[in-house]
Backbone as XML, in Angstrom:
<?xml version="1.0"?>
<chain id="A" units="angstrom">
  <residue number="1" name="UNK">
    <atom name="N" x="0.846" y="-1.170" z="0.000"/>
    <atom name="CA" x="0.000" y="0.000" z="0.000"/>
    <atom name="C" x="0.889" y="1.229" z="0.000"/>
  </residue>
  <residue number="2" name="UNK">
    <atom name="N" x="0.508" y="2.239" z="-0.749"/>
    <atom name="CA" x="1.302" y="3.452" z="-0.816"/>
    <atom name="C" x="0.769" y="4.501" z="0.150"/>
  </residue>
  <residue number="3" name="UNK">
    <atom name="N" x="1.576" y="5.470" z="0.417"/>
    <atom name="CA" x="1.248" y="6.554" z="1.340"/>
    <atom name="C" x="0.329" y="7.557" z="0.647"/>
  </residue>
  <residue number="4" name="UNK">
    <atom name="N" x="-0.565" y="8.181" z="1.400"/>
    <atom name="CA" x="-1.476" y="9.186" z="0.844"/>
    <atom name="C" x="-0.907" y="10.588" z="1.056"/>
  </residue>
  <residue number="5" name="UNK">
    <atom name="N" x="-1.165" y="11.458" z="0.096"/>
    <atom name="CA" x="-0.719" y="12.839" z="0.135"/>
    <atom name="C" x="-1.882" y="13.746" z="-0.228"/>
  </residue>
  <residue number="6" name="UNK">
    <atom name="N" x="-1.724" y="15.047" z="0.034"/>
    <atom name="CA" x="-2.724" y="16.043" z="-0.352"/>
    <atom name="C" x="-2.041" y="17.153" z="-1.132"/>
  </residue>
  <residue number="7" name="UNK">
    <atom name="N" x="-2.773" y="17.724" z="-2.070"/>
    <atom name="CA" x="-2.296" y="18.881" z="-2.819"/>
    <atom name="C" x="-3.479" y="19.805" z="-3.048"/>
  </residue>
  <residue number="8" name="UNK">
    <atom name="N" x="-3.238" y="21.106" z="-2.899"/>
    <atom name="CA" x="-4.268" y="22.107" z="-3.154"/>
    <atom name="C" x="-3.953" y="22.772" z="-4.481"/>
  </residue>
  <residue number="9" name="UNK">
    <atom name="N" x="-4.985" y="22.986" z="-5.292"/>
    <atom name="CA" x="-4.751" y="23.635" z="-6.566"/>
    <atom name="C" x="-6.021" y="24.049" z="-7.260"/>
  </residue>
  <residue number="10" name="UNK">
    <atom name="N" x="-5.824" y="24.777" z="-8.344"/>
    <atom name="CA" x="-6.923" y="25.244" z="-9.181"/>
    <atom name="C" x="-6.990" y="24.332" z="-10.399"/>
  </residue>
  <residue number="11" name="UNK">
    <atom name="N" x="-8.173" y="23.820" z="-10.681"/>
    <atom name="CA" x="-8.319" y="22.891" z="-11.804"/>
    <atom name="C" x="-8.009" y="23.609" z="-13.119"/>
  </residue>
  <residue number="12" name="UNK">
    <atom name="N" x="-7.045" y="23.064" z="-13.832"/>
    <atom name="CA" x="-6.621" y="23.610" z="-15.126"/>
    <atom name="C" x="-7.341" y="22.911" z="-16.281"/>
  </residue>
  <residue number="13" name="UNK">
    <atom name="N" x="-7.490" y="21.593" z="-16.172"/>
    <atom name="CA" x="-8.187" y="20.837" z="-17.214"/>
    <atom name="C" x="-8.752" y="19.550" z="-16.630"/>
  </residue>
  <residue number="14" name="UNK">
    <atom name="N" x="-9.822" y="19.071" z="-17.266"/>
    <atom name="CA" x="-10.459" y="17.816" z="-16.876"/>
    <atom name="C" x="-10.700" y="17.014" z="-18.146"/>
  </residue>
  <residue number="15" name="UNK">
    <atom name="N" x="-10.135" y="15.840" z="-18.213"/>
    <atom name="CA" x="-10.325" y="14.966" z="-19.368"/>
    <atom name="C" x="-11.600" y="14.151" z="-19.172"/>
  </residue>
  <residue number="16" name="UNK">
    <atom name="N" x="-12.066" y="13.556" z="-20.229"/>
    <atom name="CA" x="-13.226" y="12.680" z="-20.136"/>
    <atom name="C" x="-12.805" y="11.320" z="-19.582"/>
  </residue>
  <residue number="17" name="UNK">
    <atom name="N" x="-13.751" y="10.569" z="-19.087"/>
    <atom name="CA" x="-13.482" y="9.217" z="-18.611"/>
    <atom name="C" x="-13.240" y="8.325" z="-19.824"/>
  </residue>
  <residue number="18" name="UNK">
    <atom name="N" x="-12.171" y="7.555" z="-19.756"/>
    <atom name="CA" x="-11.813" y="6.656" z="-20.863"/>
    <atom name="C" x="-11.808" y="5.219" z="-20.361"/>
  </residue>
  <residue number="19" name="UNK">
    <atom name="N" x="-12.197" y="4.317" z="-21.247"/>
    <atom name="CA" x="-12.243" y="2.895" z="-20.917"/>
    <atom name="C" x="-11.095" y="2.185" z="-21.617"/>
  </residue>
  <residue number="20" name="UNK">
    <atom name="N" x="-10.433" y="1.280" z="-20.867"/>
    <atom name="CA" x="-9.283" y="0.550" z="-21.395"/>
    <atom name="C" x="-9.529" y="-0.944" z="-21.269"/>
  </residue>
  <residue number="21" name="UNK">
    <atom name="N" x="-9.111" y="-1.682" z="-22.280"/>
    <atom name="CA" x="-9.216" y="-3.134" z="-22.245"/>
    <atom name="C" x="-10.647" y="-3.618" z="-22.336"/>
  </residue>
  <residue number="22" name="UNK">
    <atom name="N" x="-10.788" y="-4.925" z="-22.204"/>
    <atom name="CA" x="-12.097" y="-5.544" z="-22.341"/>
    <atom name="C" x="-12.773" y="-5.803" z="-20.995"/>
  </residue>
  <residue number="23" name="UNK">
    <atom name="N" x="-12.077" y="-5.463" z="-19.904"/>
    <atom name="CA" x="-12.673" y="-5.712" z="-18.589"/>
    <atom name="C" x="-13.391" y="-4.489" z="-18.018"/>
  </residue>
  <residue number="24" name="UNK">
    <atom name="N" x="-13.480" y="-3.404" z="-18.784"/>
    <atom name="CA" x="-14.213" y="-2.226" z="-18.342"/>
    <atom name="C" x="-13.423" y="-1.300" z="-17.430"/>
  </residue>
  <residue number="25" name="UNK">
    <atom name="N" x="-12.090" y="-1.408" z="-17.396"/>
    <atom name="CA" x="-11.265" y="-0.521" z="-16.578"/>
    <atom name="C" x="-11.406" y="0.914" z="-17.082"/>
  </residue>
  <residue number="26" name="UNK">
    <atom name="N" x="-11.694" y="1.855" z="-16.173"/>
    <atom name="CA" x="-11.851" y="3.254" z="-16.564"/>
    <atom name="C" x="-10.845" y="4.134" z="-15.829"/>
  </residue>
  <residue number="27" name="UNK">
    <atom name="N" x="-10.472" y="5.231" z="-16.496"/>
    <atom name="CA" x="-9.517" y="6.179" z="-15.949"/>
    <atom name="C" x="-9.880" y="7.571" z="-16.450"/>
  </residue>
  <residue number="28" name="UNK">
    <atom name="N" x="-9.714" y="8.566" z="-15.584"/>
    <atom name="CA" x="-9.981" y="9.958" z="-15.941"/>
    <atom name="C" x="-8.834" y="10.804" z="-15.405"/>
  </residue>
  <residue number="29" name="UNK">
    <atom name="N" x="-8.257" y="11.618" z="-16.264"/>
    <atom name="CA" x="-7.138" y="12.453" z="-15.870"/>
    <atom name="C" x="-7.575" y="13.904" z="-15.732"/>
  </residue>
  <residue number="30" name="UNK">
    <atom name="N" x="-6.905" y="14.615" z="-14.813"/>
    <atom name="CA" x="-7.136" y="16.048" z="-14.669"/>
    <atom name="C" x="-5.834" y="16.700" z="-14.212"/>
  </residue>
  <residue number="31" name="UNK">
    <atom name="N" x="-5.736" y="18.015" z="-14.442"/>
    <atom name="CA" x="-4.529" y="18.767" z="-14.111"/>
    <atom name="C" x="-4.913" y="19.905" z="-13.187"/>
  </residue>
  <residue number="32" name="UNK">
    <atom name="N" x="-4.109" y="20.086" z="-12.128"/>
    <atom name="CA" x="-4.308" y="21.237" z="-11.250"/>
    <atom name="C" x="-3.046" y="22.099" z="-11.260"/>
  </residue>
  <residue number="33" name="UNK">
    <atom name="N" x="-3.252" y="23.395" z="-11.081"/>
    <atom name="CA" x="-2.153" y="24.335" z="-10.872"/>
    <atom name="C" x="-2.058" y="24.501" z="-9.364"/>
  </residue>
  <residue number="34" name="UNK">
    <atom name="N" x="-0.943" y="24.073" z="-8.771"/>
    <atom name="CA" x="-0.811" y="24.106" z="-7.326"/>
    <atom name="C" x="-0.980" y="25.520" z="-6.796"/>
  </residue>
  <residue number="35" name="UNK">
    <atom name="N" x="-1.662" y="25.627" z="-5.652"/>
    <atom name="CA" x="-1.896" y="26.918" z="-5.010"/>
    <atom name="C" x="-1.688" y="26.740" z="-3.515"/>
  </residue>
  <residue number="36" name="UNK">
    <atom name="N" x="-1.822" y="27.797" z="-2.787"/>
    <atom name="CA" x="-1.687" y="27.695" z="-1.334"/>
    <atom name="C" x="-0.305" y="28.081" z="-0.866"/>
  </residue>
  <residue number="37" name="UNK">
    <atom name="N" x="-0.078" y="27.822" z="0.405"/>
    <atom name="CA" x="1.169" y="28.205" z="1.055"/>
    <atom name="C" x="2.385" y="27.594" z="0.359"/>
  </residue>
  <residue number="38" name="UNK">
    <atom name="N" x="3.384" y="28.428" z="0.140"/>
    <atom name="CA" x="4.629" y="27.950" z="-0.454"/>
    <atom name="C" x="4.672" y="27.986" z="-1.968"/>
  </residue>
  <residue number="39" name="UNK">
    <atom name="N" x="3.569" y="28.278" z="-2.616"/>
    <atom name="CA" x="3.558" y="28.323" z="-4.078"/>
    <atom name="C" x="3.861" y="29.736" z="-4.557"/>
  </residue>
  <residue number="40" name="UNK">
    <atom name="N" x="4.738" y="29.859" z="-5.525"/>
    <atom name="CA" x="5.117" y="31.144" z="-6.100"/>
    <atom name="C" x="4.370" y="31.324" z="-7.420"/>
  </residue>
  <residue number="41" name="UNK">
    <atom name="N" x="3.468" y="32.316" z="-7.518"/>
    <atom name="CA" x="2.695" y="32.494" z="-8.748"/>
    <atom name="C" x="3.553" y="32.829" z="-9.975"/>
  </residue>
  <residue number="42" name="UNK">
    <atom name="N" x="4.785" y="33.283" z="-9.744"/>
    <atom name="CA" x="5.686" y="33.563" z="-10.874"/>
    <atom name="C" x="6.220" y="32.274" z="-11.510"/>
  </residue>
  <residue number="43" name="UNK">
    <atom name="N" x="6.174" y="31.189" z="-10.765"/>
    <atom name="CA" x="6.663" y="29.898" z="-11.246"/>
    <atom name="C" x="5.619" y="28.826" z="-10.940"/>
  </residue>
  <residue number="44" name="UNK">
    <atom name="N" x="4.517" y="28.822" z="-11.687"/>
    <atom name="CA" x="3.421" y="27.890" z="-11.380"/>
    <atom name="C" x="3.818" y="26.431" z="-11.594"/>
  </residue>
  <residue number="45" name="UNK">
    <atom name="N" x="3.269" y="25.572" z="-10.762"/>
    <atom name="CA" x="3.468" y="24.129" z="-10.857"/>
    <atom name="C" x="2.153" y="23.474" z="-11.277"/>
  </residue>
  <residue number="46" name="UNK">
    <atom name="N" x="2.175" y="22.767" z="-12.381"/>
    <atom name="CA" x="1.012" y="22.027" z="-12.861"/>
    <atom name="C" x="1.247" y="20.553" z="-12.605"/>
  </residue>
  <residue number="47" name="UNK">
    <atom name="N" x="0.228" y="19.887" z="-12.043"/>
    <atom name="CA" x="0.352" y="18.484" z="-11.680"/>
    <atom name="C" x="-0.801" y="17.705" z="-12.300"/>
  </residue>
  <residue number="48" name="UNK">
    <atom name="N" x="-0.466" y="16.619" z="-13.001"/>
    <atom name="CA" x="-1.472" y="15.737" z="-13.596"/>
    <atom name="C" x="-1.795" y="14.622" z="-12.607"/>
  </residue>
  <residue number="49" name="UNK">
    <atom name="N" x="-3.080" y="14.418" z="-12.365"/>
    <atom name="CA" x="-3.544" y="13.351" z="-11.483"/>
    <atom name="C" x="-4.527" y="12.482" z="-12.247"/>
  </residue>
  <residue number="50" name="UNK">
    <atom name="N" x="-4.782" y="11.296" z="-11.733"/>
    <atom name="CA" x="-5.742" y="10.416" z="-12.384"/>
    <atom name="C" x="-6.703" y="9.826" z="-11.365"/>
  </residue>
  <residue number="51" name="UNK">
    <atom name="N" x="-7.897" y="9.563" z="-11.840"/>
    <atom name="CA" x="-8.929" y="8.869" z="-11.071"/>
    <atom name="C" x="-9.168" y="7.550" z="-11.774"/>
  </residue>
  <residue number="52" name="UNK">
    <atom name="N" x="-9.370" y="6.473" z="-11.015"/>
    <atom name="CA" x="-9.616" y="5.189" z="-11.653"/>
    <atom name="C" x="-10.923" y="4.590" z="-11.148"/>
  </residue>
  <residue number="53" name="UNK">
    <atom name="N" x="-11.496" y="3.753" z="-11.987"/>
    <atom name="CA" x="-12.727" y="3.010" z="-11.707"/>
    <atom name="C" x="-13.846" y="3.928" z="-11.240"/>
  </residue>
  <residue number="54" name="UNK">
    <atom name="N" x="-14.483" y="3.600" z="-10.114"/>
    <atom name="CA" x="-15.641" y="4.359" z="-9.644"/>
    <atom name="C" x="-15.286" y="5.779" z="-9.212"/>
  </residue>
  <residue number="55" name="UNK">
    <atom name="N" x="-14.009" y="6.092" z="-9.017"/>
    <atom name="CA" x="-13.589" y="7.433" z="-8.609"/>
    <atom name="C" x="-13.640" y="8.432" z="-9.768"/>
  </residue>
  <residue number="56" name="UNK">
    <atom name="N" x="-13.782" y="7.962" z="-11.000"/>
    <atom name="CA" x="-13.848" y="8.861" z="-12.165"/>
    <atom name="C" x="-14.969" y="9.885" z="-12.028"/>
  </residue>
  <residue number="57" name="UNK">
    <atom name="N" x="-16.057" y="9.502" z="-11.391"/>
    <atom name="CA" x="-17.215" y="10.385" z="-11.244"/>
    <atom name="C" x="-16.956" y="11.556" z="-10.297"/>
  </residue>
  <residue number="58" name="UNK">
    <atom name="N" x="-15.893" y="11.505" z="-9.506"/>
    <atom name="CA" x="-15.609" y="12.598" z="-8.577"/>
    <atom name="C" x="-15.467" y="13.944" z="-9.287"/>
  </residue>
  <residue number="59" name="UNK">
    <atom name="N" x="-14.965" y="13.951" z="-10.501"/>
    <atom name="CA" x="-14.747" y="15.223" z="-11.214"/>
    <atom name="C" x="-16.019" y="15.780" z="-11.830"/>
  </residue>
  <residue number="60" name="UNK">
    <atom name="N" x="-17.111" y="15.031" z="-11.820"/>
    <atom name="CA" x="-18.376" y="15.521" z="-12.380"/>
    <atom name="C" x="-18.889" y="16.752" z="-11.642"/>
  </residue>
  <residue number="61" name="UNK">
    <atom name="N" x="-18.520" y="16.909" z="-10.375"/>
    <atom name="CA" x="-19.000" y="18.030" z="-9.559"/>
    <atom name="C" x="-18.129" y="19.278" z="-9.692"/>
  </residue>
  <residue number="62" name="UNK">
    <atom name="N" x="-17.084" y="19.222" z="-10.506"/>
    <atom name="CA" x="-16.132" y="20.333" z="-10.606"/>
    <atom name="C" x="-15.969" y="20.789" z="-12.050"/>
  </residue>
  <residue number="63" name="UNK">
    <atom name="N" x="-15.429" y="22.003" z="-12.171"/>
    <atom name="CA" x="-15.139" y="22.535" z="-13.497"/>
    <atom name="C" x="-13.820" y="23.285" z="-13.455"/>
  </residue>
  <residue number="64" name="UNK">
    <atom name="N" x="-13.281" y="23.577" z="-14.619"/>
    <atom name="CA" x="-12.034" y="24.326" z="-14.733"/>
    <atom name="C" x="-12.177" y="25.632" z="-13.959"/>
  </residue>
  <residue number="65" name="UNK">
    <atom name="N" x="-11.169" y="25.963" z="-13.166"/>
    <atom name="CA" x="-11.173" y="27.183" z="-12.367"/>
    <atom name="C" x="-11.528" y="26.970" z="-10.913"/>
  </residue>
  <residue number="66" name="UNK">
    <atom name="N" x="-12.130" y="25.822" z="-10.568"/>
    <atom name="CA" x="-12.457" y="25.528" z="-9.168"/>
    <atom name="C" x="-11.171" y="25.234" z="-8.392"/>
  </residue>
  <residue number="67" name="UNK">
    <atom name="N" x="-11.109" y="25.714" z="-7.151"/>
    <atom name="CA" x="-9.968" y="25.394" z="-6.296"/>
    <atom name="C" x="-10.338" y="24.190" z="-5.447"/>
  </residue>
  <residue number="68" name="UNK">
    <atom name="N" x="-9.466" y="23.188" z="-5.454"/>
    <atom name="CA" x="-9.760" y="21.916" z="-4.800"/>
    <atom name="C" x="-8.600" y="21.457" z="-3.925"/>
  </residue>
  <residue number="69" name="UNK">
    <atom name="N" x="-8.920" y="20.570" z="-3.012"/>
    <atom name="CA" x="-7.930" y="19.840" z="-2.224"/>
    <atom name="C" x="-8.066" y="18.386" z="-2.668"/>
  </residue>
  <residue number="70" name="UNK">
    <atom name="N" x="-6.985" y="17.828" z="-3.194"/>
    <atom name="CA" x="-6.997" y="16.471" z="-3.734"/>
    <atom name="C" x="-6.176" y="15.563" z="-2.829"/>
  </residue>
  <residue number="71" name="UNK">
    <atom name="N" x="-6.751" y="14.439" z="-2.444"/>
    <atom name="CA" x="-6.033" y="13.417" z="-1.689"/>
    <atom name="C" x="-5.704" y="12.300" z="-2.680"/>
  </residue>
  <residue number="72" name="UNK">
    <atom name="N" x="-4.440" y="11.887" z="-2.691"/>
    <atom name="CA" x="-3.999" y="10.928" z="-3.705"/>
    <atom name="C" x="-2.920" y="10.016" z="-3.157"/>
  </residue>
  <residue number="73" name="UNK">
    <atom name="N" x="-2.719" y="8.919" z="-3.866"/>
    <atom name="CA" x="-1.636" y="7.987" z="-3.571"/>
    <atom name="C" x="-0.580" y="8.126" z="-4.648"/>
  </residue>
  <residue number="74" name="UNK">
    <atom name="N" x="0.657" y="8.063" z="-4.226"/>
    <atom name="CA" x="1.803" y="8.097" z="-5.130"/>
    <atom name="C" x="2.199" y="6.653" z="-5.396"/>
  </residue>
  <residue number="75" name="UNK">
    <atom name="N" x="2.214" y="6.260" z="-6.649"/>
    <atom name="CA" x="2.593" y="4.888" z="-6.972"/>
    <atom name="C" x="3.420" y="4.870" z="-8.247"/>
  </residue>
  <residue number="76" name="UNK">
    <atom name="N" x="4.123" y="3.792" z="-8.441"/>
    <atom name="CA" x="4.958" y="3.668" z="-9.634"/>
    <atom name="C" x="5.280" y="2.223" z="-9.919"/>
  </residue>
  <residue number="77" name="UNK">
    <atom name="N" x="5.776" y="2.016" z="-11.108"/>
    <atom name="CA" x="6.157" y="0.664" z="-11.510"/>
    <atom name="C" x="7.249" y="0.734" z="-12.563"/>
  </residue>
  <residue number="78" name="UNK">
    <atom name="N" x="7.994" y="-0.343" z="-12.683"/>
    <atom name="CA" x="9.032" y="-0.441" z="-13.709"/>
    <atom name="C" x="8.495" y="-1.205" z="-14.900"/>
  </residue>
  <residue number="79" name="UNK">
    <atom name="N" x="8.980" y="-0.851" z="-16.074"/>
    <atom name="CA" x="8.591" y="-1.531" z="-17.299"/>
    <atom name="C" x="9.854" y="-1.890" z="-18.058"/>
  </residue>
  <residue number="80" name="UNK">
    <atom name="N" x="9.942" y="-3.154" z="-18.423"/>
    <atom name="CA" x="11.094" y="-3.649" z="-19.177"/>
    <atom name="C" x="10.616" y="-4.262" z="-20.477"/>
  </residue>
  <residue number="81" name="UNK">
    <atom name="N" x="11.155" y="-3.799" z="-21.582"/>
    <atom name="CA" x="10.871" y="-4.406" z="-22.879"/>
    <atom name="C" x="12.193" y="-4.928" z="-23.427"/>
  </residue>
  <residue number="82" name="UNK">
    <atom name="N" x="12.148" y="-6.097" z="-24.034"/>
    <atom name="CA" x="13.385" y="-6.665" z="-24.575"/>
    <atom name="C" x="14.078" y="-5.685" z="-25.527"/>
  </residue>
  <residue number="83" name="UNK">
    <atom name="N" x="15.359" y="-5.466" z="-25.291"/>
    <atom name="CA" x="16.154" y="-4.600" z="-26.162"/>
    <atom name="C" x="15.949" y="-3.111" z="-25.937"/>
  </residue>
  <residue number="84" name="UNK">
    <atom name="N" x="15.177" y="-2.728" z="-24.926"/>
    <atom name="CA" x="14.937" y="-1.306" z="-24.648"/>
    <atom name="C" x="15.343" y="-0.991" z="-23.217"/>
  </residue>
  <residue number="85" name="UNK">
    <atom name="N" x="15.677" y="0.273" z="-22.963"/>
    <atom name="CA" x="16.046" y="0.621" z="-21.585"/>
    <atom name="C" x="14.850" y="0.538" z="-20.644"/>
  </residue>
  <residue number="86" name="UNK">
    <atom name="N" x="15.141" y="0.236" z="-19.394"/>
    <atom name="CA" x="14.105" y="0.176" z="-18.374"/>
    <atom name="C" x="13.473" y="1.554" z="-18.186"/>
  </residue>
  <residue number="87" name="UNK">
    <atom name="N" x="12.155" y="1.575" z="-17.974"/>
    <atom name="CA" x="11.426" y="2.824" z="-17.729"/>
    <atom name="C" x="10.693" y="2.709" z="-16.408"/>
  </residue>
  <residue number="88" name="UNK">
    <atom name="N" x="10.529" y="3.859" z="-15.759"/>
    <atom name="CA" x="9.769" y="3.920" z="-14.514"/>
    <atom name="C" x="8.577" y="4.835" z="-14.745"/>
  </residue>
  <residue number="89" name="UNK">
    <atom name="N" x="7.384" y="4.350" z="-14.462"/>
    <atom name="CA" x="6.160" y="5.133" z="-14.594"/>
    <atom name="C" x="5.666" y="5.491" z="-13.199"/>
  </residue>
  <residue number="90" name="UNK">
    <atom name="N" x="5.336" y="6.764" z="-13.007"/>
    <atom name="CA" x="4.841" y="7.259" z="-11.733"/>
    <atom name="C" x="3.420" y="7.761" z="-11.915"/>
  </residue>
  <residue number="91" name="UNK">
    <atom name="N" x="2.545" y="7.435" z="-10.976"/>
    <atom name="CA" x="1.148" y="7.858" z="-11.043"/>
    <atom name="C" x="0.735" y="8.538" z="-9.749"/>
  </residue>
  <residue number="92" name="UNK">
    <atom name="N" x="-0.047" y="9.597" z="-9.884"/>
    <atom name="CA" x="-0.688" y="10.240" z="-8.745"/>
    <atom name="C" x="-2.162" y="9.873" z="-8.856"/>
  </residue>
  <residue number="93" name="UNK">
    <atom name="N" x="-2.581" y="8.878" z="-8.106"/>
    <atom name="CA" x="-3.934" y="8.342" z="-8.215"/>
    <atom name="C" x="-4.821" y="8.944" z="-7.134"/>
  </residue>
  <residue number="94" name="UNK">
    <atom name="N" x="-5.661" y="9.893" z="-7.551"/>
    <atom name="CA" x="-6.548" y="10.592" z="-6.622"/>
    <atom name="C" x="-7.686" y="9.678" z="-6.196"/>
  </residue>
  <residue number="95" name="UNK">
    <atom name="N" x="-8.096" y="9.824" z="-4.936"/>
    <atom name="CA" x="-9.243" y="9.058" z="-4.447"/>
    <atom name="C" x="-10.227" y="9.934" z="-3.685"/>
  </residue>
  <residue number="96" name="UNK">
    <atom name="N" x="-9.883" y="11.215" z="-3.498"/>
    <atom name="CA" x="-10.791" y="12.136" z="-2.827"/>
    <atom name="C" x="-10.540" y="13.543" z="-3.372"/>
  </residue>
  <residue number="97" name="UNK">
    <atom name="N" x="-11.624" y="14.262" z="-3.674"/>
    <atom name="CA" x="-11.530" y="15.638" z="-4.145"/>
    <atom name="C" x="-12.560" y="16.461" z="-3.380"/>
  </residue>
  <residue number="98" name="UNK">
    <atom name="N" x="-12.103" y="17.545" z="-2.749"/>
    <atom name="CA" x="-12.979" y="18.457" z="-2.014"/>
    <atom name="C" x="-12.732" y="19.877" z="-2.506"/>
  </residue>
  <residue number="99" name="UNK">
    <atom name="N" x="-13.731" y="20.719" z="-2.381"/>
    <atom name="CA" x="-13.510" y="22.145" z="-2.627"/>
    <atom name="C" x="-12.513" y="22.622" z="-1.588"/>
  </residue>
  <residue number="100" name="UNK">
    <atom name="N" x="-11.611" y="23.506" z="-1.964"/>
    <atom name="CA" x="-10.513" y="23.909" z="-1.083"/>
    <atom name="C" x="-11.018" y="24.419" z="0.255"/>
  </residue>
  <residue number="101" name="UNK">
    <atom name="N" x="-12.085" y="25.167" z="0.311"/>
    <atom name="CA" x="-12.605" y="25.692" z="1.567"/>
    <atom name="C" x="-13.317" y="24.652" z="2.409"/>
  </residue>
  <residue number="102" name="UNK">
    <atom name="N" x="-13.754" y="23.535" z="1.799"/>
    <atom name="CA" x="-14.512" y="22.503" z="2.504"/>
    <atom name="C" x="-13.625" y="21.439" z="3.136"/>
  </residue>
  <residue number="103" name="UNK">
    <atom name="N" x="-12.386" y="21.334" z="2.664"/>
    <atom name="CA" x="-11.506" y="20.258" z="3.124"/>
    <atom name="C" x="-10.943" y="20.585" z="4.501"/>
  </residue>
  <residue number="104" name="UNK">
    <atom name="N" x="-10.674" y="19.555" z="5.261"/>
    <atom name="CA" x="-10.011" y="19.738" z="6.555"/>
    <atom name="C" x="-8.609" y="20.260" z="6.295"/>
  </residue>
  <residue number="105" name="UNK">
    <atom name="N" x="-8.060" y="21.076" z="7.174"/>
    <atom name="CA" x="-6.726" y="21.616" z="6.941"/>
    <atom name="C" x="-5.694" y="20.502" z="6.820"/>
  </residue>
  <residue number="106" name="UNK">
    <atom name="N" x="-4.793" y="20.661" z="5.873"/>
    <atom name="CA" x="-3.735" y="19.676" z="5.665"/>
    <atom name="C" x="-2.653" y="19.862" z="6.710"/>
  </residue>
  <residue number="107" name="UNK">
    <atom name="N" x="-1.957" y="18.787" z="7.018"/>
    <atom name="CA" x="-0.801" y="18.909" z="7.889"/>
    <atom name="C" x="0.238" y="19.715" z="7.147"/>
  </residue>
  <residue number="108" name="UNK">
    <atom name="N" x="1.012" y="20.506" z="7.855"/>
    <atom name="CA" x="1.946" y="21.420" z="7.208"/>
    <atom name="C" x="3.334" y="20.795" z="7.125"/>
  </residue>
  <residue number="109" name="UNK">
    <atom name="N" x="3.603" y="20.041" z="6.079"/>
    <atom name="CA" x="4.900" y="19.456" z="5.827"/>
    <atom name="C" x="5.431" y="20.075" z="4.547"/>
  </residue>
  <residue number="110" name="UNK">
    <atom name="N" x="6.714" y="20.356" z="4.497"/>
    <atom name="CA" x="7.308" y="20.896" z="3.279"/>
    <atom name="C" x="7.708" y="19.732" z="2.385"/>
  </residue>
  <residue number="111" name="UNK">
    <atom name="N" x="6.812" y="19.392" z="1.463"/>
    <atom name="CA" x="7.058" y="18.283" z="0.546"/>
    <atom name="C" x="6.794" y="18.748" z="-0.875"/>
  </residue>
  <residue number="112" name="UNK">
    <atom name="N" x="7.275" y="19.930" z="-1.214"/>
    <atom name="CA" x="7.093" y="20.435" z="-2.564"/>
    <atom name="C" x="5.642" y="20.697" z="-2.891"/>
  </residue>
  <residue number="113" name="UNK">
    <atom name="N" x="4.852" y="21.144" z="-1.935"/>
    <atom name="CA" x="3.445" y="21.419" z="-2.173"/>
    <atom name="C" x="2.529" y="20.264" z="-1.802"/>
  </residue>
  <residue number="114" name="UNK">
    <atom name="N" x="3.101" y="19.143" z="-1.351"/>
    <atom name="CA" x="2.301" y="17.986" z="-0.988"/>
    <atom name="C" x="2.428" y="17.741" z="0.504"/>
  </residue>
  <residue number="115" name="UNK">
    <atom name="N" x="1.344" y="17.362" z="1.127"/>
    <atom name="CA" x="1.367" y="17.027" z="2.544"/>
    <atom name="C" x="0.741" y="15.662" z="2.735"/>
  </residue>
  <residue number="116" name="UNK">
    <atom name="N" x="1.363" y="14.788" z="3.537"/>
    <atom name="CA" x="0.781" y="13.466" z="3.729"/>
    <atom name="C" x="-0.546" y="13.541" z="4.456"/>
  </residue>
  <residue number="117" name="UNK">
    <atom name="N" x="-1.458" y="12.686" z="4.070"/>
    <atom name="CA" x="-2.757" y="12.604" z="4.725"/>
    <atom name="C" x="-2.654" y="11.598" z="5.861"/>
  </residue>
  <residue number="118" name="UNK">
    <atom name="N" x="-3.304" y="11.898" z="6.963"/>
    <atom name="CA" x="-3.231" y="10.991" z="8.093"/>
    <atom name="C" x="-4.220" y="9.851" z="7.994"/>
  </residue>
  <residue number="119" name="UNK">
    <atom name="N" x="-5.160" y="9.962" z="7.074"/>
    <atom name="CA" x="-6.126" y="8.880" z="6.938"/>
    <atom name="C" x="-6.462" y="8.689" z="5.478"/>
  </residue>
  <residue number="120" name="UNK">
    <atom name="N" x="-7.074" y="7.586" z="5.176"/>
    <atom name="CA" x="-7.485" y="7.308" z="3.805"/>
    <atom name="C" x="-7.772" y="5.841" z="3.657"/>
  </residue>
  <residue number="121" name="UNK">
    <atom name="N" x="-8.532" y="5.509" z="2.628"/>
    <atom name="CA" x="-8.882" y="4.106" z="2.431"/>
    <atom name="C" x="-7.691" y="3.309" z="1.930"/>
  </residue>
  <residue number="122" name="UNK">
    <atom name="N" x="-7.782" y="2.017" z="2.080"/>
    <atom name="CA" x="-6.760" y="1.154" z="1.512"/>
    <atom name="C" x="-6.758" y="1.350" z="0.005"/>
  </residue>
  <residue number="123" name="UNK">
    <atom name="N" x="-5.587" y="1.413" z="-0.576"/>
    <atom name="CA" x="-5.472" y="1.655" z="-2.011"/>
    <atom name="C" x="-5.726" y="0.385" z="-2.793"/>
  </residue>
  <residue number="124" name="UNK">
    <atom name="N" x="-6.563" y="0.468" z="-3.798"/>
    <atom name="CA" x="-6.860" y="-0.666" z="-4.660"/>
    <atom name="C" x="-5.945" y="-0.581" z="-5.864"/>
  </residue>
  <residue number="125" name="UNK">
    <atom name="N" x="-4.906" y="-1.412" z="-5.888"/>
    <atom name="CA" x="-3.962" y="-1.347" z="-7.002"/>
    <atom name="C" x="-4.261" y="-2.405" z="-8.054"/>
  </residue>
  <residue number="126" name="UNK">
    <atom name="N" x="-5.514" y="-2.775" z="-8.199"/>
    <atom name="CA" x="-5.935" y="-3.733" z="-9.215"/>
    <atom name="C" x="-6.097" y="-2.993" z="-10.537"/>
  </residue>
  <residue number="127" name="UNK">
    <atom name="N" x="-4.973" y="-2.757" z="-11.207"/>
    <atom name="CA" x="-4.983" y="-2.047" z="-12.475"/>
    <atom name="C" x="-4.572" y="-3.002" z="-13.589"/>
  </residue>
  <residue number="128" name="UNK">
    <atom name="N" x="-4.941" y="-2.721" z="-14.812"/>
    <atom name="CA" x="-4.714" y="-3.682" z="-15.895"/>
    <atom name="C" x="-3.290" y="-3.734" z="-16.421"/>
  </residue>
  <residue number="129" name="UNK">
    <atom name="N" x="-2.353" y="-2.998" z="-15.858"/>
    <atom name="CA" x="-0.985" y="-3.025" z="-16.370"/>
    <atom name="C" x="0.001" y="-3.362" z="-15.312"/>
  </residue>
</chain>
């Protein structure tokens, strides 16, 4: 199980829900521009996050420009193809999205705009890849 983190930001874009494979796996990506304490507006940070399976519907309540607090898990995996260099894929898999004013205050850790969450559901890493 991976550790949970939080990031506050303004929604920059929201992709549509996409289906992969024949088992009905769904994924929806969105991008936030980090905001809040420690962020310098002269050097904005944009972060791409993804929602999987039943969590894809979380973005239905939001639109571009909304400020949100996103709780996510950081995960990654290695990929090896014969005759090619090894690659590492990193994912920020969101599982909770709240309006920035509605979310409980995040713990104040200096982690490049991310703060670990003290609670969260067990992460379901049943993904098709």
